[in-house]
N, C-alpha and C positions, 0 to 999 in steps of 0.2 A: 109711492113709495116699493121700489124695488125689494123683493126678499134679502137679499145683502143687506140692502139700508135698514133693515129693520128688523135685522137679528133674526131673521126665519131660516136659516140656514142651520142644519146640522140635525143628529136622531133626537136630543133632546133628554136622553137617558138620563134616570138617576144618578145622582155622586157616586163615585166610584165608591163602596162601601168602607174600604179601609182608611180612607180619608179622617175617618171619625176617631180613630186610634193617636192622632197628632200630639193633642195634650198629654196622653199616658206615655207615649214615648219620650215626649221632653222631660216627663220625669223622671223616667226609669235615670236617663241619660246621667243625670244629678249624682247616681248612687256614686259613693266613696272609690268603691271596686271596679264601677264601671257597667254598663246595661249587661242584660240577657235577655235576646231576644228571642222567645220561643214562640212565637206569632202565626210568622209565615214562613208555610212549609220549605222554604227552599235549601238545598244542599249546601253545604259546607267543607265537604268532605272532597279532596282530590279525586279529577276526571284519572282514572285509571291510565300510566301511561302508556298501554301497549294499544287501546283507541285513540287516545292523543297521535301515535304514530301513524295510526291508519288514515285520520283526516290527513296528518300532514303527508303522507305518501300519495293520497289524492288530490293533493292541491293543485296541482297542473289541471285545470278542467275548464280551457277556454269555450269548449260549447256548452248548450243549454242541456240540463238535464231530463230523466224522463219524468212525467207527472205521476204515472204507473208505478214508477222506480224500476230500478234495473232487475235483470229475473235473477241475476245473484243474490240481491237483497231479499227479494218475495220467497225464493226458494227457502233463505235461511230463516226468514219469519215462520215459513210453515214447519220446518224443522224445529224453531223453538215450539211451537203450538203442540205439538205432538210431545217433543220433550218434557215441557215444561207445565203444560194446561190440559194435558189429556185429552187432546184436540186431536187425531190421528188423521192422515189425507185431507187435508186442506189444499184446496186448489191453489197455487200460485198466484194464478188470473184473479183471484178473489180477494187479493191482499191490496192495499195501497198504502204508501206511507205517507205523513202528514207534518207539517209545521208544528210541533207539537200537538199535545192532545186538546187544548183550550180552546185551539180556532176551529179546530173538529166540531166539539160542543156546541160554542156559539154559532157558528155558518151552516151546521146540519141542519134542522129544520128548514131553511131556506133552500139550502142543495136538494132537498128530499120534492119542494116544492107545496111547500106548506104557507098555508097564509088564515086572511080570516076566518073566522068560524073553526077554524081547525085547534086541536087540544092538546097542548105536549104536557105527558104526565110527569113530575119528577116525585124524589124521594120526599116525605115531609119534611126532616133535617138535610139543607143539602146547599153544596156548592152553586154560589150565586148566577154562575154561567147556564146551567141549565134553564132559567130563567130568560137571561136576555137573550138566548137561542132564541126563543120562542118571541119572545117581541120585536129582536130585530128582522122578523120573519111576517111579522102581524098576527101571529097565533095566541095562542091562550093559554099561560102556563097555568096548572093544576097541581097543588102537591098534594098527594097519596101517596102512600105504600102498598095499596092493594087497589085493584080496578074495583071492588067489593064496595069500597069506598064511595063510590060516585053515584049519583041518578041516573036515572037512564038515560035523559036527554044529555047528560056531560060525555056518557060511555058514548053513545052515537059520534061523538064529534071526535074519540081519539085519534092522532093518526100517527103517534109517536110517545112511547113510553119508555122514559129513562130507568135504566138500573144502574145505582152505582154500590159495587161491592168487591171490595171492602170501599167503604163508604167513607167520605170527608163530609163532613169532621168527625161524626160520629165512631168512626173505627166496627160498623157493625159490618156482619160476613150474611150473605144468605146463602141457606143449606141448595143442595141441588135440586130436592122437591121444590124448594119453594119458590125458585127461580124455575122450573117447570112448569109450575102451576100458573105463574104470570107469564109465561109466553102462550101456552096454549089459548089464557084468556086472550092477550092482545092481538094471536092472530083471527080469533074468531071475529074480531072487531076489523078486521083487515089493518089493524095498525103495526107500523116497525117499532122492532126493542132495541135498543141499543143499551149498552152494556157498557159501562165505564168502568175498569177491569186495573186501572195505573198500577193500584197498592198491593195486585195478587203476590207478589213476591214474597208481602211483607205480614207474613200472619205469624200470629202469638197463640200460644197456650194450644186449642186443641187444634186451630191450623198451622202451627207451626211443622213445619215438616223437616225440619233441622232437628227436632226433639220430640220424633216418634207422631207428629198429626197429619191431618189429611191435608193436601191443599186444597186453598182455595178455589170453587167452581166456576168454569167459565159459562159463560150463556151458548159457545159453541159445543161445548160439553157434549156426545150425545146422551147421556141421563138428562139434561136440559134440554137441549136441540129437537129429541127424537128420532135424530140420524139425519135431520135435513136444517139445512143452515137459511132457509126459506124466510125473509123478513126479520132477520136477524142479523146483528153487526156489535162487535167486541172493538171496545177501544183500549189503547192501550198506550202509556208513554214508559219510557226510557229514562225520564227525567231522575224517578227515584231509584231504581234497580241499581243504575250506573254512573251516577252525577253527572246526567246530562242535560240539565236543565238549561244551561247557556247555548246547548246545540240545535235545540227543539228539533226532537227527535223522537218521532211517534209513530202509530200505523193504524189503521183500520182493516179489518178481516170480516166476510162474513156471506152474504147471498150476494152470488154473482152478477145477478142482473143489475140491484143497485151499487155495488163496487162499480160495474162498468158507467153507468150514468154518473157516478161521483167523479171518476176519471176525467169522462166527456166534458162538464161543468167546471171542474179545476184546471182544465185544460186553457178553455176560455177563460177563465181568470187569472190563469198565470200563478197560482198556486202549487209551487215546486219546492220538493225539502233540494236542497244543493246537493251538487256530487259526493263532495268532500262529505258530509253529513251521512249519506247513505252509505258510501263505505265504511265512515265509523260505526254508522250502528249495526251491518252486517259483523264488523270485529266483535262488536259488545255482546251481540246475539249469539256468539259461538264460544261463548267463553260461561262457565257458571260460575266457577271460582270466586271470580272479583263481586259477585251478586251474592256469595256466601259470606264474603268477608264483610262487605259492606254492614246485611244485615246483622252480623256478630254487634258491628260498632251500635247499631242503633236498639239493639238487644241488651247492651250492656248501660247504655243511655236510659233506656224504658225502665230498666231494673232500678236504677238511682233514683229515678223521678217519682215512681209511683207509691214507694211508702216515704217520701217525702210530702208529696201532696198529699198523702192518707193525715199524717200526721199536722198539718196546716189546717184540716178542717175541711177537705174534700172527699167525696166521694165520686169514685169513677165509673162509668157507665159505658156500656158496650166497651170499644176498643178493644176488639177482639184482633186488630190487624192496621195495619198501615204506619201513618210517620205520626200518628194526634193521640192525645190519651183527653178523652171527653170527659169534663167532669163538672161538678156541682159544688158548690158551699151552701145550697139552699137560700140565697138570696139574689139582688136584683144584679144582672150580670156586670153592668156597670161597674158597681160597688166590689166587685170581686176584683175585677181589671184594675180599680183602684189600690186595693189591698196589696196585690202583684207588684203593680207601678211603686209603691211606697219603698218595695224593697228592690227596686232595680231591676224587676222580670216584666218582660211584656210578652202577655200571651192574647190569644182571639177571643174577642167577642162571641157569643154563642148568637146572638140576636142576630148577627148578620147572614146566617144561614137559614131564617125564615122563623116565623112566628114561636115554631116548638123548638126552638134553639134560646128560649128567653129563660133567662139564670143559669146558664151553662157557659163555662170556658172551653178552650181549645187549649192546648198544652201541644208544640212540636216537638219533636225530637230532634230536630236539627242542629242545635248550637254544637261546636265543637266540646271534646271532651271536657276542657278545662271549665268552660262555662257552663255546661250543665252539672258540674260538681259544684260549682259556686252557685248556682242556682237551687242544691238541692240541699246545701249549707245554709244559706239564708231563709228556706222554707223551715229547714230543724229546727234553727234557732227562734226564730221566730215563735215555734210552738212550744218553745219552753222545755 
């Protein structure tokens, strides 16, 4: 019997974790005032007009775009790194646009040549795609926030270490000192460090630059890198800062030799950011005002939700940056999810982010102003 006839084709990956939310989404939809979906962090605010205009102006694109990205875009990204991420002098050659950041997270272990016997380290509480990327390459994902947590046998097999700061779902931020220590350890093992930094513009409290805080550190910041980008990659998505999730606009930068290899591999695979999207990216990265405006929207929603969640009996942990509030009611995750669904509110279950997420829920700031206000009212009313 052929593999096709026997159902043998396919990667046999686990079910996409969000499928478990279906009954709670249905329950929330029955609320008289409609559902408030604060589970998945998809932007809901408009893409700025000037970015749409840049996309439209580049719409006459009959030829193939370049995998490496236009020289203008790569220079724009280098300028952005200097201006916004405290990374001066980045060589535009060491930058490449990607089709969103999720595809890079998923394919990086494979494109780095990892396979059986290799270990990919990801944060203890983390976005599931880090694990899936290792699985797709045939490598082994291991959850750890420090390489000191690993036994010697596992340490010797580490080939890729993921940093996610600000973190999804926890919103935790690693300072430059702790990142530098991890980089030093990883380099001593001959491992690559890839830092997923897509929430870096959304720091709160001590990391809120609009309120006098410090910028969230990048792995390419000289305080972290030691002045060399060897074995380092910084990954950034424009979905959050510019409401470009639908454009699939992101980029990776860092070690020149690794970037050159990624460009070559992606040429073979046809993984290319469309030319109009590259033009829109350049326009967005050249303007900081719209980023500040969007952050103000998220800050206002956050300031509504924090006291409402606390009134409902939740304790907020970490949540120092990003689009989410990471909270626990001290009970089973699904019990909390159900209590929110009974109020017509959909939140993310912490258990899909690893065993350490048990008991937690993730509450996104990505509802509209009206829907976030409705959620806050419901939570405060339920609290009495």
